[in-house]
Residue, then its C-alpha position, 0 to 999 in steps of 0.5 A: m386590483e386597486r389603483i392608487a395615485v399618490l400626490a405629495d408636496i403640492h404646495g398650493v400650486l393650483p394649476a399643477l394640481e389641476a393638471v395632475l388631477a386631469e390625468p386619466d390614471v388619476r381620474s380613474a384611480d380607486l384612491v388618491v393619497l395626498a402625502g402632505d405639504l399640500a397647501g403651503g404656497p401661493q393658492p392655499v385655500e383653492t388647493l384645499d377646496l379642490l382636494q376636498g372635492l375628491g370626497d371619499r377617494a382622497v386619503w389624507v396624510r399630514g406633512n410638516g407643512e400642515r402641522e406648521m400651518v395649523a400652529m401658525a393659523r392658531h397663533e401658537v407659532r408665528e416665526t418661520p423662515y418661509e414667509i409664504s407659509l405664514w401668509a398661506a396659514d393666514q388665508l385658510r378658513r377656520e374649518q380648513v385649519e381644523f380639518l388639517a389638524t385632524l390629519p394622521t401622520s401615516v396611513t396603511i393600506g394593505s401592506t403599504l404605508f403612506c407617510h410624508a417624510t418617514p414613518r416616524d417623523d414628518e420632516e426627517m430627511v432620507l434620500v435616494d442615495s442614503p445608505i442602508s444603515r440610515w434607512t434601517e434606522v428610520f424604519t426601526g419599529l416598522p411592522d414586518d408586514v409593511r412591505t412598501v413605504v411611500c413618501g414625499h418631502t424631498h420633492m425628488p421621485f425615486a423607487r428603490q429596494v431597502d432590505r426587502r422593502l420597496v421605498v417610493n418617493a412620489g416627488s412633488v406636484g407643485m415644486p418638483y426638483g430634478a425635472p420641472l414637470p409635476s411628479w406623482a406616483l401610480l401604484t397598481g398592486s406591486d407595480v409602481q410607476l413614477r409619472r410626470t404630467p406635461l404642462d406649459l410652465e410659463a402659462m402655469a407661472d403666469r396663472v399663479v401670478a395673476e390669481s394669487t394674492y401672495p405679495d411676492r408671488a412673482a418671485f415665487a413663480d420665477e424661482y419655483l415654477r418657471t425654473n426648478y432646482s436640479d437633483t444635484e443642487a437639491l441633494a447637495a442641500f439636503s445631504p447634511r440633514a439626511k445623515g441623522 
């Protein structure tokens, strides 16, 4: 039975990624699906190098972060509300930019579709408490034989049924909301486990500050690594965007 580890929203936080990749169930997984927003953060080059080291086990999916970073690296777009994303885009080697530009927006393995936000849009917002009518809307046109949809984007892990389909959000490796530890998912056949990886948050933040060259790395570490936004705060911020 194929075992698939799903890692989303790493956001260039290398120590969190290293900790998750060291998990026995990730190391032994047949495939590691990388569900978007991988490098936009304080250690973008190192993060992509480590992920590419997974070789054929890695299944790459483009997130809005990759799309935006490619556009910024190519100087097609230079305006962004997230300074760290522009900085990260400028750090990437040319071959990394070109690789990110080739990534698909979704990948289907068996009856499971993997995407970043929703199957039809890489930044569309849908939440665990979104009504069935909203889920029906974003799943319009999805083939009937897709029985499970696995995503990320909102940084909050969940698993719920939506009109006979299972929807799984793997959460976030690098910037988790709701609880401070890196979150990811393990799929084994029809079984889904939402996991969190134990990690010394202070040591992780200290490493990022010591190793990154992002000018505001200390502020980033204080806001996203030493602490984290609660699920209540995140849901309140995202709910207006999740109404369609």
